[in-house]
FIDRENTI-323534 format. One record per residue (C-alpha): residue in one letter; x, y, z. Coordinates in steps of 0.02 Angstrom, whole numbers, plus 50000, padded with zeros to 5 digits. Layout:
BEGIN
aXYZ
...
This chain:
BEGIN
m500014999249983
a501475012050043
w502395008749882
a500685009949783
l500625027349846
q502455031649827
s502345024449651
a500825035849614
g502015053249670
h501415054849847
e502635057049982
v502515041650128
r503195040650298
v503045023650398
a503005026950585
s503025015750734
h503965011050872
p505975011550858
d506074992350856
m505144990850690
a506335004650605
d507534993250531
t505924982050453
i505224997550380
v506865002950301
k507214986450231
a505574988350142
g506285002650040
l505195015650149
t505655029550249
a505485025350430
v505045037050584
a505285031350764
v504085036850884
g503845032251059
e504655017651160
k504874998851117
e503364990851186
d503094972251249
l501604966451140
a501564949151214
g501534956551390
a500094967851337
v499264951451282
r499444942751429
a498944957451553
a497384961051459
g496434947151551
e496964956151722
d496384973051674
e494644975651750
r494294989551612
l494574977151477
r493524964051557
r492074975551567
i492044978251382
v492034957951350
d490814954951476
a489644968251369
l489954958651216
p488594946151144
f489684929651138
g488824912851115
p489414896151192
g490394892851027
d491284909651017
a492714904551154
n494034908351019
f493204923750956
k493204930751146
t494984926251163
a495494935851009
i494464952051051
g494874950051237
h496834949051245
y497404954151057
v496224967451002
l495924973551185
g497774971151255
a498364984151123
f496884995351172
g497394995351335
l499094997351294
y498755013651233
y497455020151346
p498245016151521
e497455018851677
d498855029751761
p499545045651667
p501315043851599
g502715047451728
p504135059051692
d505215044851635
r503995039451488
r503825045251320
p502095039051256
m502065035651075
v500465046651049
d501295062551097
d502705058550986
l501695054150842
i500665071350866
g502255081550876
f502795072650686
a501165073850619
r501105093550660
s502835094850593
w502515085550427
r500715089150398
p500205073550307
d498445075150217
l498125055250258
v498625045050404
l498255025350365
w498325015950527
d498604998050586
p496874994950670
l497734991450838
s498795006650829
f497615019050920
p498715032850929
s498645035450746
p496795042050727
v497315055850867
a498975062050782
a497775064250628
r496515073950720
a497865084450796
c498445089150610
g496875089650517
a497185073750420
a496005061650350
h496235044650409
a495875026950381
r496175010250465
v497154996950350
l496584979150394
w497834966450405
a496614952150467
i494624951550497
d493924967350578
h493764961550765
m493744979350844
g492514986350721
w491264971550778
t491824974550965
r491244992450951
s489614989150852
r489084976650963
l489484987251107
l488505001351042
e486934991251019
r487194985251192
l487135004151250
e485855008951143
g484754995851226
l485375001051399
d484885020551351
r483135013851333
l483035007451520
d484105021251606
s483905040851602
p485605049151560
r485305061251690
s485535047551814
r487215042551752
p489075049451814
r489955062451719
e491155047851636
d489765039551571
p490335022451628
l489075013451516
d490235016051379
p491895009251449
m492865011051292
a492605030351302
s493045030751476
m494765021351451
m495085035151311
k494535050951387
p495915053651523
t497185053851376
l496165062651262
r495875076751375
r497795077351420
l497955080251240
g496495093551210
h495425080751115
d493665075651129
f493015057451100
d491965051750962
e491965036350855
e493165039450714
l494635038250855
i494165018350859
v493665014150690
g494265026650578
q493415038950444
w493435022850339
t494365007450329
v495374997050193
d495024979950196
l496514968650142
m495354951850181
p494274942950057
p492594951150067
r491794934050113
m492474934250264
r491984951850319
l491104952450486
p489184960150493
v489904977950538
d489024994650465
l490645003550420
r491365010150260
y492454996450173
v493614999750035
p494214983149979
v495894980649931
q496954965349868
m498254959749980
v499844956749896
p501014946150011
y502664955250064
t503604941850166
g505304951250154
a506694952350035
d508024940750019
v509184932649876
l508404918749805
p509374903049856
e510144891349716
w508884874449771
l507384886649724
y507994889149547
e507024872849489
r505414865149525
p505594850349641
s505594830749576
r504144826749701
p502764836449788
r503494848349894
v502764854250067
c503114870550164
l502884869350339
t502804885250444
l502304890950625
g502204908950596
l503574922950610
s502214930850743
s502284915150849
r504104912750831
h504584932450890
f503154935951014
f502084923151077
a503354907051072
k502404892051137
n502354873851130
y501344871650952
g500284856651040
i501074842850924
p503024841950960
v503984849050801
g505054831850794
d503384822850773
l502774834850623
l504364832750536
d504394812750570
m502484809950509
v503214814350316
a504674802050338
d503784787550233
l503054799050122
d503544802749921
i503694820949964
e505014835250006
m504614844550163
v505274862550179
a505104866150353
t505474885050413
l506144883150594
n507364892950690
d508444884950821
a507424886650989
q505934876850890
l507154863950839
a507874860651000
s506794847151054
v507114839450879
d508124823750878
r508184818650705
v507624826950539
p507084814450409
p508074812750252
n506624820850141
v506514836650263
k507394851550229
v507624863750366
v508004882350332
d507954897450464
y506974908050351
v506604909750170
p505184922550101
l503674912650063
t503414922249896
q504924914149847
l504514896949922
l502764893349897
p502544895449696
t503624877849696
c502464869249842
s500964857149825
a500414861349991
i500744872450144
i500514867050338
h500244883250442
h499514891450595
g498304902050512
g498914919550520
a498294931850389
g499904935150302
t500424916850294
f498504914350218
a498794928850084
a500464922050017
a499694905450004
v498284911949904
s499194921649799
a500244905749753
r498874895649718
v499494882849843
p498024872949956
q498224873950137
l498184862950295
v497904874750430
i498324869950626
p497674885750715
t498124891950875
e496754900550977
g496664920550970
a496774932150826
e496194927550661
r496874910650639
v495274899250667
e494284908950553
v495694908950417
g495614890750444
d493634890550437
h493624900650265
v494904888550186
a493984872450223
l492354882250170
r492984886949991
g493794869049980
a495544876749971
g496164864150101
l495654857950281
s495714864750443
m496174855350609
p495644857450784
t496614871350879
v498224868550957
e497394870951120
s496034860251115
g496814842151158
l496024834350997
l497514839850867
t498524821350837
v499984819450723
d499114805750641
d497524815050583
v498784829650527
k499694815250426
k497974810250336
s497484827550307
l499044831950214
v498974814550109
r497144820850069
i497774837350000
l498974830949900
n497994817249811
e496254825449794
p496234838849641
s494714847149712
f495904856249833
r496964864149703
r495484869649615
g494774877149775
a496404886149795
g496284891949617
e494624899149656
l495294908449816
r496564915149685
a495244921349570
d494324930449718
l495984940649761
a496354943549571
a494554951849558
t494964963349703
p495634981049666
s497564981449677
p498334994949788
r498795003949629
d496855003649574
a496465009449760
v497485024249754
p496365034749668
i495045030449786
l496065034849944
e496525052149850
d494585056549828
l494165050250003
t495695059750080
v494955076750003
e493275073450069
h493975069750242
r495335082150273
r495115094850389
């Protein structure tokens, strides 16, 4: 998206926490370091202990089968919300991201701020400099659903409660109550745009969109998995089916955990199959592995955009980035999801569209290596999964590319800029 705007002649800056600067620069973009390094995994873990966040979760209409959905919202989405809207004001030794971002925005004066849906300081900075602003989804819109359902709940309470009887901070809206101290400190009032943007750029398949009444601009997710020198072993297509095994970079770097099935068992299960497996695993993930079968190639990292075009299937955790790379390469998918975020929904979508299979979650206790092996053999042997993967690829191709979306963003910027 940034390159599409830059190639159209627009100036682009990518602002994030300091530890993201190198990644941004390596993508050929200009980085702006704001705030301090944050403990994202810690914020996710702490979300369950935050009474303010529990009040939001308790107000949402979760059903008996929504355990994963509840985890995704309660920890991953609201964890970030709590990180940027803390209960206590920042001390003299803290430099909040929102303050730095506002300072840069007022100095550089952008016309448009496109923001990660969990980067809640971004719309405040846009408001401070008069820029138009929109979220860019990298997964399904958990926050849009959360806010929509919470507002429905509050509207129901409005009919039962007299507004005159409420305390000044209106505790019936716990999200607004969390935001107001920070907004007051910065001289801003609360409104809905500070949670869900003026509009939303949606990179996920339209059929995965949650029932939320917001303005969405669909844009094709063009996978970017890093740049690297193409290894010689990828120059030619393999002589037998190649399967990629990846457990995801986010799990590797931020939420490292036991994957439910020992990694060694996942490698051993293909030892008697006439296939080649390429497993992207680092030293920590391999620490418990006693042996690697001869038909398994272990690499610490290779960009999926380089590897997947040579593959007949991929086994992965259900992350949106991995899903997009597999769809783009028209590769059938075997999803072994971990709970939280979008991963179960990704697996369900893959299975519903006939583009692969989805296993029970890692945390369910129902996952067995024998079932994984049987599912992989099905995917490799049944042509219908390749056809389903082709249909997902056709859906992707029918969605406007980032280049095609630039004029739409230009018009919306003119409409919303202040």
